[in-house]
C-alpha positions as CSV (number, residue, x, y, z in Angstrom):
1,M,24.6,0.3,10.5
2,V,24.4,1.1,13.9
3,S,24.9,4.9,13.5
4,S,22.8,5.0,10.5
5,M,20.0,3.3,12.7
6,F,20.6,5.7,15.5
7,K,20.3,8.8,12.7
8,I,17.3,7.6,10.9
9,G,15.6,6.6,14.9
10,A,16.4,10.6,15.8
11,I,14.3,12.2,13.2
12,G,12.2,9.3,13.5
13,F,8.6,11.5,12.9
14,G,5.6,10.2,11.2
15,G,5.2,6.8,12.4
16,G,6.4,3.2,11.0
17,T,5.2,3.6,7.9
18,A,6.4,7.2,7.2
19,L,10.0,6.0,8.3
20,I,10.5,3.5,5.0
21,P,11.6,5.4,2.4
22,V,13.6,7.0,5.4
23,I,15.4,4.1,6.2
24,E,16.0,3.5,2.0
25,N,17.3,6.5,1.5
26,E,19.7,6.4,4.3
27,I,20.5,2.3,4.3
28,V,20.4,1.1,0.7
29,E,21.2,4.5,-1.6
30,H,23.3,6.5,0.8
31,S,25.4,3.7,3.4
32,K,24.8,0.4,0.4
33,I,24.4,-1.3,3.7
34,V,21.8,-3.9,1.5
35,T,21.0,-4.0,-1.5
36,E,17.4,-2.7,-2.2
37,E,16.4,-6.4,-2.9
38,E,17.1,-7.9,0.7
39,Y,15.5,-4.6,1.8
40,N,12.2,-5.0,0.4
41,R,12.2,-8.2,1.6
42,D,12.6,-7.2,4.9
43,V,9.8,-4.6,4.9
44,M,7.2,-7.1,3.7
45,I,8.5,-9.5,7.0
46,A,7.9,-6.0,8.9
47,S,4.5,-5.1,7.2
48,I,2.9,-8.7,8.5
49,T,4.3,-8.9,11.3
50,P,2.6,-6.5,15.0
51,G,5.2,-4.6,16.5
52,A,7.2,-1.6,15.7
53,L,7.6,-1.5,12.2
54,P,10.5,0.6,11.9
55,V,12.8,-1.5,14.8
56,E,11.6,-4.6,12.6
57,V,13.1,-3.4,9.7
58,A,16.6,-2.1,11.9
59,A,16.4,-5.6,13.1
60,G,16.2,-7.1,9.5
61,I,19.0,-5.2,8.1
62,G,21.2,-6.2,11.1
63,R,21.3,-9.6,10.8
64,E,21.9,-9.0,7.1
65,V,24.7,-7.2,8.8
66,A,26.2,-9.3,11.6
67,G,23.7,-11.9,12.3
68,N,21.8,-12.2,15.8
69,R,24.3,-9.5,17.0
70,G,23.5,-6.8,14.6
71,M,19.9,-7.8,14.8
72,I,19.9,-6.6,18.1
73,A,22.0,-3.7,18.0
74,G,20.2,-2.5,14.7
75,A,17.1,-2.5,16.9
76,T,17.9,-1.0,19.3
77,A,19.7,1.4,17.9
78,M,16.8,2.7,16.0
79,A,14.3,2.8,19.2
80,L,16.8,3.9,21.3
81,P,16.6,8.3,20.5
82,G,12.8,8.3,20.4
83,A,12.5,6.3,24.2
84,F,15.3,8.2,25.6
85,L,14.1,11.2,25.2
86,T,10.7,10.6,26.1
87,L,11.8,9.4,29.7
88,F,14.5,12.2,29.8
89,L,11.3,15.0,29.3
90,L,9.3,12.9,31.4
91,V,11.8,13.6,34.3
92,L,11.4,17.2,33.7
93,F,8.1,17.0,32.3
94,S,7.0,19.1,36.0
95,G,9.1,21.9,35.3
96,M,8.2,21.8,31.2
97,S,7.6,25.2,30.6
98,D,4.9,26.1,27.4
99,A,7.8,28.0,25.6
100,M,9.8,24.6,25.6
101,R,6.3,22.9,24.1
102,I,6.3,24.7,21.5
103,Q,9.6,24.8,20.6
104,L,9.2,20.6,20.1
105,G,6.2,21.5,18.0
106,F,8.2,23.8,15.6
107,L,10.9,21.2,15.1
108,S,8.4,18.4,14.5
109,A,7.3,20.7,11.7
110,G,10.5,21.2,10.1
111,I,11.8,18.0,10.2
112,S,8.2,16.3,9.1
113,V,8.8,18.8,5.5
114,F,11.6,16.9,5.2
115,I,9.8,13.6,5.6
116,I,7.4,14.5,3.1
117,Y,9.4,14.7,0.8
118,L,11.2,11.7,1.3
119,L,7.3,9.8,1.2
120,I,6.6,11.6,-2.2
121,Q,9.9,10.3,-3.5
122,Y,9.6,6.9,-2.5
123,V,6.5,6.9,-4.6
124,I,7.5,8.1,-7.1
125,N,10.4,5.7,-7.4
126,T,7.9,3.2,-7.1
127,L,6.5,4.2,-10.2
128,K,9.7,4.6,-11.5
129,Q,11.0,1.0,-10.6
130,A,7.6,-0.8,-12.9
131,K,9.5,-2.8,-15.9
132,N,7.0,-1.2,-18.6
133,T,3.4,1.3,-19.1
134,N,1.3,-1.0,-18.3
135,E,2.4,-2.0,-14.9
136,A,3.1,1.7,-14.4
137,V,-0.7,2.5,-15.2
138,L,-1.3,-0.8,-12.3
139,Y,0.6,0.7,-9.4
140,F,-0.5,4.5,-10.2
141,F,-4.0,3.1,-9.6
142,M,-3.0,0.8,-6.7
143,M,-1.5,3.1,-4.8
144,L,-4.8,5.5,-6.2
145,A,-7.1,3.0,-4.6
146,V,-5.3,2.4,-1.5
147,F,-4.8,6.0,-0.8
148,A,-9.3,6.5,-1.6
149,V,-9.8,3.9,1.0
150,S,-7.3,5.1,3.8
151,A,-7.5,9.1,3.7
152,E,-11.5,10.4,3.5
153,K,-10.7,11.8,6.8
154,N,-7.8,13.9,6.0
155,I,-9.5,14.8,3.5
156,Y,-12.7,16.2,5.0
157,H,-10.6,18.0,7.5
158,L,-8.8,19.8,5.4
159,L,-11.9,20.7,2.8
160,G,-13.7,21.5,6.2
161,I,-16.1,18.4,5.4
162,S,-18.4,17.4,8.4
163,A,-19.1,14.2,6.8
164,T,-18.9,10.8,8.2
165,P,-16.2,9.1,5.9
166,V,-17.3,6.3,3.9
167,F,-14.4,4.7,4.5
168,S,-11.2,6.0,6.1
169,L,-9.4,2.3,6.3
170,S,-6.4,1.8,8.8
171,V,-3.3,0.2,7.8
172,V,-4.0,-3.1,9.4
173,Q,-7.5,-3.0,7.6
174,V,-5.4,-2.1,3.9
175,L,-2.9,-4.5,4.4
176,G,-4.9,-7.3,6.0
177,A,-7.8,-6.9,3.2
178,A,-4.6,-7.4,0.4
179,F,-2.9,-10.0,2.1
180,F,-6.2,-12.0,2.6
181,V,-6.7,-11.5,-1.7
182,I,-3.6,-12.5,-2.4
183,L,-3.5,-15.9,0.0
184,F,-7.1,-16.2,-1.3
185,T,-6.0,-16.4,-4.5
186,R,-3.0,-18.3,-3.3
187,G,-0.6,-15.7,-5.4
188,Q,-2.6,-16.0,-8.8
189,L,-5.0,-12.7,-9.1
190,R,-6.0,-13.3,-12.9
191,M,-7.5,-16.6,-11.2
192,A,-11.0,-15.6,-11.6
193,K,-12.9,-17.8,-9.8
194,R,-11.4,-16.9,-6.5
195,S,-10.2,-13.4,-7.1
196,V,-13.7,-12.0,-8.1
197,P,-15.1,-13.8,-4.6
198,A,-12.1,-12.7,-3.1
199,L,-13.0,-8.8,-4.0
200,V,-16.3,-9.5,-3.2
201,I,-15.6,-10.2,0.5
202,V,-12.6,-7.5,0.3
203,L,-16.0,-4.9,-0.8
204,I,-18.2,-6.5,1.7
205,Y,-15.5,-5.5,4.6
206,F,-15.1,-2.1,3.7
207,L,-18.1,-1.3,3.6
208,C,-18.8,-2.5,7.6
209,A,-15.3,-1.8,8.4
210,G,-15.9,1.8,7.5
211,K,-16.2,4.5,9.4
212,A,-20.1,5.1,8.0
213,H,-21.0,1.2,8.5
214,V,-23.2,1.3,4.3
215,L,-23.2,-2.7,5.3
216,P,-23.8,-3.4,10.1
217,A,-20.9,-2.9,11.6
218,A,-22.3,-6.6,13.4
219,W,-21.3,-8.4,10.2
220,K,-17.1,-7.4,10.8
221,T,-16.3,-10.1,12.9
222,P,-18.1,-13.1,11.1
223,V,-16.8,-11.3,7.6
224,S,-12.8,-10.7,9.4
225,L,-13.1,-14.5,11.0
226,L,-14.4,-15.4,6.9
227,M,-11.4,-13.6,5.4
228,T,-9.0,-15.1,7.9
229,A,-10.7,-18.9,7.2
230,L,-10.1,-18.8,3.6
231,A,-6.8,-17.3,3.6
232,L,-5.1,-20.1,5.8
233,I,-7.1,-22.1,3.7
234,G,-5.3,-20.6,0.8
235,F,-2.2,-21.0,2.3
236,V,-1.7,-24.4,3.1
237,Q,-3.7,-25.1,-0.6
238,T,-0.4,-23.2,-1.7
239,V,2.2,-24.9,0.8
240,A,0.4,-28.4,-0.2
241,A,1.4,-27.8,-3.5
242,A,4.5,-26.6,-3.8
243,K,7.1,-29.2,-5.2
244,H,10.6,-27.2,-3.8
245,R,10.4,-26.4,-0.1
246,R,13.9,-25.1,2.1
247,A,14.3,-26.6,5.8
248,F,12.4,-25.1,8.5
249,P,16.1,-22.7,9.9
250,A,15.0,-24.2,13.7
251,K,18.2,-23.6,15.1
252,K,19.0,-19.8,13.2
253,L,15.4,-19.3,14.9
254,S,16.1,-20.5,18.2
255,G,19.4,-18.7,18.4
256,A,18.1,-15.7,17.7
257,I,15.2,-16.2,20.0
258,A,17.6,-17.1,22.8
259,S,19.7,-13.5,21.7
260,W,17.1,-11.8,22.7
261,L,16.1,-13.7,26.3
262,V,19.2,-12.7,27.0
263,F,19.1,-9.0,25.6
264,T,15.5,-8.8,27.7
265,L,16.7,-10.6,30.9
266,V,19.9,-8.4,31.1
267,L,18.8,-5.3,31.2
268,S,15.7,-6.0,32.9
269,L,17.7,-7.2,35.7
270,P,17.8,-3.8,37.7
271,A,14.1,-3.3,37.8
272,I,13.7,-7.2,38.8
273,L,15.7,-6.7,41.8
274,L,13.5,-3.0,42.5
275,T,10.1,-5.4,41.9
276,F,9.1,-9.0,40.8
277,D,5.8,-6.9,39.8
278,T,8.8,-6.6,36.7
279,F,7.9,-9.7,35.3
280,S,4.3,-8.9,35.2
281,F,5.1,-5.6,33.0
282,L,7.0,-7.7,31.1
283,G,4.4,-10.1,29.8
284,N,2.1,-6.9,29.6
285,G,4.3,-5.4,27.3
286,F,5.3,-8.4,25.0
287,L,1.3,-9.2,25.2
288,S,0.6,-5.5,23.9
289,S,3.3,-5.8,21.6
290,I,1.7,-8.8,19.9
291,M,-1.5,-7.5,19.6
292,S,-0.2,-4.3,18.1
293,F,-1.1,-4.5,14.1
294,G,-1.5,-1.4,13.3
295,G,0.5,1.1,14.1
296,G,1.0,3.6,17.1
297,D,-2.4,4.8,16.8
298,A,-3.7,1.7,17.2
299,Y,-1.6,0.8,20.1
300,L,-2.5,3.6,21.7
301,S,-6.1,1.7,22.4
302,I,-4.0,-1.5,23.7
303,A,-1.8,0.5,25.6
304,Q,-5.2,2.0,27.3
305,G,-6.4,-1.1,27.8
306,M,-3.4,-3.0,30.0
307,F,-2.6,-0.3,31.6
308,V,-4.7,2.2,32.1
309,E,-8.0,0.6,32.4
310,T,-6.1,-2.0,35.1
311,D,-5.0,1.3,36.7
312,L,-1.7,0.9,36.5
313,I,-1.6,4.6,35.0
314,S,-3.7,7.0,36.1
315,H,-5.9,8.9,33.0
316,S,-4.1,11.8,33.3
317,D,-0.5,10.8,33.4
318,F,-1.1,7.9,30.6
319,Y,-2.9,10.8,28.2
320,G,-1.8,14.5,29.7
321,N,1.8,13.2,30.2
322,I,3.1,10.3,28.5
323,V,1.0,10.3,25.2
324,T,1.8,14.3,24.8
325,V,5.4,13.8,25.1
326,A,5.6,10.6,22.6
327,N,3.6,12.2,20.0
328,A,5.7,15.3,19.9
329,L,9.1,13.1,19.2
330,P,10.5,10.6,16.6
331,G,10.8,7.1,17.0
332,S,8.1,4.5,17.2
333,I,4.8,4.9,19.7
334,L,5.5,1.3,21.0
335,C,8.9,1.8,22.2
336,K,8.3,5.2,23.8
337,I,4.9,4.2,25.4
338,L,6.2,1.5,27.5
339,T,9.0,3.5,28.5
340,G,7.1,6.1,29.7
341,V,4.5,3.4,31.3
342,G,8.0,2.0,32.8
343,Y,8.7,5.2,34.5
344,Y,5.9,6.4,36.4
345,L,5.1,2.0,37.3
346,G,8.6,2.0,38.6
347,Y,8.0,6.0,40.1
348,G,5.0,5.3,41.6
349,L,6.9,2.7,43.8
350,N,9.1,5.1,46.4
351,Q,9.1,8.0,44.2
352,S,12.8,7.6,43.1
353,V,13.4,8.9,39.5
354,W,16.3,6.1,39.3
355,D,13.3,3.4,40.4
356,G,11.7,5.0,37.3
357,I,14.5,5.1,35.3
358,S,15.1,1.4,36.0
359,M,11.6,0.3,35.1
360,A,11.3,2.7,31.9
361,L,14.6,0.5,31.6
362,C,12.9,-2.4,31.5
363,G,9.5,-1.6,28.7
364,F,12.3,-0.3,26.6
365,V,14.2,-3.6,26.4
366,C,10.6,-4.9,26.2
367,S,9.0,-3.4,22.9
368,V,12.7,-3.6,21.1
369,A,12.6,-7.8,22.1
370,S,9.3,-8.5,21.1
371,S,9.3,-7.0,17.9
372,G,12.5,-8.6,17.3
373,A,11.6,-11.7,18.8
374,I,8.3,-11.5,16.9
375,Y,9.8,-10.5,13.2
376,T,12.3,-13.4,13.5
377,L,9.8,-15.9,14.3
378,V,7.4,-14.4,11.1
379,W,11.1,-14.1,9.3
380,A,11.6,-17.9,9.4
381,I,8.3,-18.8,8.0
382,Y,9.2,-16.9,5.2
383,E,13.0,-18.3,5.4
384,K,11.0,-21.9,4.4
385,Y,8.6,-21.2,2.2
386,E,10.1,-17.9,0.2
387,N,9.6,-19.8,-3.2
388,L,5.9,-19.8,-2.7
389,R,4.3,-18.0,-5.2
390,I,2.5,-16.1,-2.6
391,F,5.3,-14.3,-1.5
392,A,6.2,-13.8,-5.0
393,T,3.2,-11.9,-5.4
394,I,3.6,-9.8,-1.9
395,K,7.3,-8.8,-3.0
396,H,5.4,-7.7,-6.3
397,F,2.8,-5.4,-5.2
398,I,3.7,-4.4,-1.3
399,R,5.1,-1.2,-2.6
400,P,2.4,-0.2,-4.7
401,I,0.5,-0.9,-2.1
402,I,2.4,0.8,0.8
403,S,2.6,3.9,-1.2
404,G,-0.6,4.7,-1.3
405,L,-0.7,4.4,2.4
406,L,2.5,6.5,2.7
407,I,0.6,9.3,0.9
408,N,-2.4,9.5,3.9
409,V,0.9,9.1,6.2
410,A,2.2,12.9,4.3
411,L,-1.1,14.1,4.3
412,S,-1.8,12.8,8.2
413,L,2.0,14.2,8.6
414,Y,1.0,18.1,7.4
415,I,-1.9,17.9,9.1
416,S,-1.0,16.8,12.4
417,A,2.7,17.9,12.6
418,I,2.9,20.9,10.5
419,L,-0.8,22.8,10.9
420,A,-1.3,22.1,14.4
421,P,2.2,24.2,15.5
422,L,2.0,26.8,13.1
423,Q,-1.1,27.5,11.7
424,N,-2.3,29.3,15.4
425,G,-3.3,32.2,14.3
426,R,-2.8,32.0,10.3
427,P,-4.8,30.9,7.6
428,T,-4.0,27.4,6.1
429,V,-2.9,28.4,2.5
430,P,0.3,30.2,3.6
431,T,1.0,27.1,5.1
432,L,0.4,24.8,2.4
433,V,2.3,27.3,-0.1
434,I,5.3,27.5,2.2
435,T,5.2,23.4,2.7
436,V,4.6,22.8,-1.3
437,S,7.9,25.4,-1.8
438,V,10.2,23.8,0.2
439,V,9.3,20.5,-1.0
440,T,9.4,21.5,-4.5
441,G,12.8,23.2,-3.4
442,M,14.3,19.8,-1.8
443,F,13.4,17.9,-5.5
444,Y,15.2,20.7,-7.4
445,L,18.4,20.8,-5.1
446,S,18.2,16.5,-5.0
447,G,17.7,17.0,-8.8
448,K,21.0,19.1,-9.9
449,Q,22.6,17.3,-6.7
450,K,22.5,13.9,-8.9
451,H,23.6,15.7,-12.3
């Protein structure tokens, strides 16, 4: 399990959502470490939890395999390659040549083509898992709808359209709307007296939260608060009406949280001995992780507010060095950014690389432990209320929703990781033809291998 997580972490380009099919291919289909049902449950819990999604999924798989020890080992192995490479390159960054940066771009492009293949394969497998034709059609239109409201910006970029997208919503906005509908309708999507108002509210939210602000942007906050309140009411009503309830796993939860606490304190000890400001850094790191609901891009804005705007890190160091290196490497943005911020905080104390490494280790541990601890808390809540209809509905529809988001992730990968390093001085059509040819060849070879 640990070796599989480490391997995935080493090729984990494209963000947390993009790694869902990569992890499934390695853990479920190849190594058979957990069942598909167990994996889908871990993905569902991670999808509604703030923090680093691939680290959370790895923590869930590790818990299935070996309890708290497996949870910490799996999460650490997933986050380690990207964080280590980030630290290594930041130490060498001042002497990094332009040629090396170009090579990093080509490496990222090559791996991104492979990840695009896995993303498309995940979408196809989602359609294959439908029980009948009607369900497959429903899945298809759900994916198409999710793609439509999230991918406008990328589509406009490819087509050279300069207009402002109507929607172009983030991952957290799409997932938030989906969970609102499910929670408010109490998992009974065919109940018209709740589903119709829910869809109207979602449409209003999309129109005021979208890039074009068809409805006033000032409406976004009150509509969001209304959706949150109605979702909580629906959840409370569902729990109150439930006949079969499990006991809350307080003992397991306390043991897991204690394990994360010990993990954090032990590996942060070198930084704590270096300066008591480490505790402040840990607090900011945990808080930023809790607020990081929406993927790596969303975390950058949170980290800017936490570390740049408070003058802990200079703007040039953050965007010129940390973000540049992190975007060129595999792994969770959250883990790489906190590792990089820790390095610059430590290095700035005495201009010592070893002090920087000590604080970088602290940042890495904080990113892993915060994501794992938050995931564990949400898992405990799910463990108690797993039999509720709303969770059954979420499990049923989470895969097609994520598949729609993954199509946009594939498009983003093509634009940012393939066109960016390869298109320099070259037309886009040959690049597109090469990418499609390579992905098609992968599907052909995969089909031959199965036969």
